N, C-alpha and C positions, 0 to 999 in steps of 0.2 A: 588764428589759424590759416594755415599756408596750405595748399594742397596742389598736386602734380599727379598725373597719370601718365605711366609709360607702359607699352604693350609687352607682353610676357616674351613675345616673339624676339623682340629688341634685347631682351635680357638674356638668352640662349636658354632656358629653361627647358628642361625635359620632362621631370616629375611634378616639381611645384607647380600648382595652378592647372595640371594637367589630370584629369581624371579624378578616382576617389583615392586618397592616401590609403596606402598600406599600413594596418594598424601595426604590424610584426615592425617595419620602419619606424614608425613614430615611437615606438617602444623603446627601440635603440638610439634615436634622436634626444630620448630622457621625459618622453611622456607617461606620466602614473595615470591611471583610470580608463576609463573609456575613451577611445578614439575619437575624435571628430569625423563625421560623413563626408566632409568637404575640405577642401583646403580654403574655402572661403570663410570656414569657421576658425582659421587660427591669424593671429595678430603678430605681425613682426614688429619688435620696439628696439630701441634705444634710448637712453637718456642723455642730457649734458647736466652737469651739477656745478654748485658753488666751490665743491671741493671733493678730494678723493679718498678722505679719511672717513667721512660716513657720520653718523650721530644725529642729534636733533637740531643742530646747528647747519648743517648742509641741506639746502633748497635744491630741488629739482626745478629746473628753470625751462629745460627745453625737452619734451617728449616727441621723437620723431615715431611715427608708425607706419606700417605698409599693410594693407591686404589685397586680397585678390578679388576683385569683380568686373565680371564681363570682358574676360580675357586680355583686362589689364590690370597693371599693380598700381593702387592706389596709395601716394607717399602724402602723409599728414603730418605737419609740424604744428605743434602746440607750444606758442613761447610766451613766458611770463615777461608781462612788460613793466610790472608793479610790484613791488614785493608786498606792498600793502594788499595787492588783489590776489594773495595766494590762495586763499580760502575758494573764491569762485574759480580759479585755475585749478586747482586739485580736484574739485567737484567735476569740472569737465575731463579731466584725465580719467576720475573712476568711471564717470560715465561712458567714456570710450572704451576702457577696458572690461567693463561688465557685459558687453555685447557679445563676448567671444569666448569660446569654450577653452581654446589654449590660446597661450601666447610663445612666440619664440625668442631668444635673443643671442647674445654672445657672452657668457659670463654673468648675465642677469640674475639668475638664482643667489648668487653672492652679492651681486651690487645694484643692479637697477632694479629689482621687485623689493627687497628690503628697504632702499630709500624710500620708494615710492609708497610702500607699506607705511612706513613711519610718517610721511607726510599725510596722507591720507587720516591715522590714527591721530595726529595733531590738529591737523584743520577740520577734519570732520566729525572725530570720534567715532569713526568707522573703520571697515575691515575692507581690504581686497582679498578677494576669493580665488583670482586667476592663477596665484602661485603656484597651488597644487597641479594645475594643468600644464607644465611648463617645461618647452624643448630650450634646454639650455646647448647651444650648439658647441661650445668652448670644448666640452669633454670627448663628444666623438671626433670633433677635428684632432685632438691630441691623439687618439688613437691611431687615425688615418697617417698623420702629416708630423709628428713631433720627430719619429726615428727619420724622416728624411731632410726635413729642414731646421729641426732644431726649435726656434721661435714659432709660436702659433696665434702670433696676434692677428687680429681681423686685417690689419694693414699687411702683415707678412704674406697672409693667405691670398691676399689681392695680387701681389707680386708674382708668389710662386705657385699659386692653384689656378688662379683665374687669367693670370698673365696679364693684368691690367694695373699696373704700379701707379701709384699718386703722384704726380708731378709737381703739386702746388698744393699744400694743405696746411692748415694752423697746426702747431704742436698742440696737443691735448693738455699740456701743463699751461699752457696761454689762454685757454676757454674762459676760465671765470675770471680772469682780468679783463678781457673782452666783454664780459657780459656786463660787469659792473661800469666800465667806461661808457657803454652803450646806455646804460640806465643814468648816468650823470649829464649825456651829451646829448642823446637823441640820434647820433650819427648813426647811420644805417653800415655806413662801411666799417664800422666796428663790428657788427652784430653778422654781417652777411658772410665771411668765412666760417663761422660757427655754424650758422645754417647749412653752408654747403658741407662742412665735415660731417655734420649728423645725417644730413639725405644721403651722402656715401657709405656713412657706415649702415643703415638699413638695408639699403638696395644691395651693398655687397653680402649683409647677414642673409638676405634672401636667395641670393645667387650660390653661398657657400652651403647653405641647407640643401639645394637641389643637387650638389656636388655630392656632399654625404650622404644625402638619400640616394643617388644614383649606387655610390661604392657597397652601400649596405642592401641593397637590392640587388645587385650582380651578384653579391656573394652570396645571398640568400639561393640565388639561382644556380649556385654551382661555379662560379667564376669569382676567385677571389683575387684580392688587390694583387699588382703586380711587384709590389714593395713588399718584401718579407717582413720587417718589423711591422706593417700596417695590417698582412695578414695575420700576423701573431696575435697582435690586440684584438682584433676582431675575433679570433677562434676564443679567447678567453673569454669575450663578451657573449659570443652564443653558446657557449658551453655551459655559461651561469644560466642562461635563459632556456637550456635544454633544446636547442636547435641543433641537433648532433650532426645532421647532413651537413649544414652550414659550417660548424665548428670542423668537421674532418677535413672539407674542404680547404680550408685556411690552416689548418695543422699540418696540412701536406705540401701547401704552398710554402709556408713557411720554412719547413724543413728541406724540402727541394731546392728553393731559392735563395734561401739564406746566407750569410756569412758563418764563419764559425760560433760565433758568440749567438746568432739569432739559432743556428741550428740545434744546439745543446739546448736552449732553453725549449724548443719546441720539441724535441725528442721524445722526452716521455710520456706527456700527454698524446702524441702522435701515435706513441706506441699503445698507450691506452684504448685510445679510438680505434686502432688496427684490430685489437683484440675484441674490441664489442662488436667489429664488423667480421669476426670469425675467421681472422687471420693472424694467428700468434707467431707462426712461423715467421712471417715477415717482419712482426715485432720484435721479435727474439733477435734477427740477424741484425735488424738498425741498432739495437740497443749492444750487442756484442763488437759492432765494428767501433764505434764510438770507445769503447771500455779497451780494446785491441790498440787504438791508437793513443791510449792514454790520456784521452781529452777529460776536462770536467774536474772541478775541485773535488776534494775529498768528500766532502758533504753530497755532491751530485754523484759521484761514484758509489756510494754506497745506497744511494737510491736506486741507481741504475740496476746495480746488483741485487737488490731485492725485488726489481720489476723482473728481471730475468729470471731469478729462481720461481718468480709467479709464473710467468710465461712457460718455463720448462714444466712446472706442475699440469698446468693448463693442456700442454700438447700431449701429456702423459695420461690424464685422466680424460680428455675426451671434450665434446662441446658443452655438456653441463655445466663445467667450472669455469667456463670463458667469461661468462659476467659475473663478478662479485656483487654483492649486495652493497647499496650506496654508503659509503662511508666505512667499509669494512676494512679498506687499506689503513686507513687514519686511525681505526681503534687498534 
């Protein structure tokens, strides 16, 4: 086990490790169930494995973790030095994970946690409980940045979001080969680049978590992302969670700031949000404008015309008809 400590100020963190985490923000980061009361109760993690295909033949040979403690980020790396020692290694990993209320990863819901669970089952005949309380940053990162940057790998986000590109890093495809070469030779030069790669992944995960949390917190406070596709994606997430004020802010930003395609995608939900806020005239005006311009596919135009007919009824019959029962239009 190797350990390193980094002060939070050196990482430029504004929310992670600062004060009490907002349960609403954690929910949008993917957490299910009761929110941890402190950032200290969240464990950030990343694994290195002997292959990318998964299955019982794939070993986890390195687990990098980071936790908040006393104003510092405590980075720990658990390295398997002998395949014959896997049972003791997995027991140490399980003990590390079991101390935390929640864990955070990047695509760990589909990769890291299933592999860790498989190794725990095979080696210890036991279960990991932590995956039900999991912040998987891949999904909110996609909402915020896929429309702007395309690729949202952790390495791409380091370059595009953190402005901290890796200049010297081992390709992921070579990592299993380096691990087995180290087992055969004991040459530390073989494993050192793998350890550096893993440490960088874990630290970047913490920094990306902070950036995502900032964007969500700002949107909840009424400041939508300045990039229209990100605002559109967040609007949908807020709508699903019933946070209508934050959703309205993001619908409006996506419609006003978006290009033609984004504006079309935002228009009808934005009109619905305007209707909910008691402004059917404005909602009808924006839908009429897009129809008059000949915008949208035939399907979109049919939906827009149905929305316009509804808005006309609302304007004629008054406030009581403004809000339809949930799901009425779908029925």
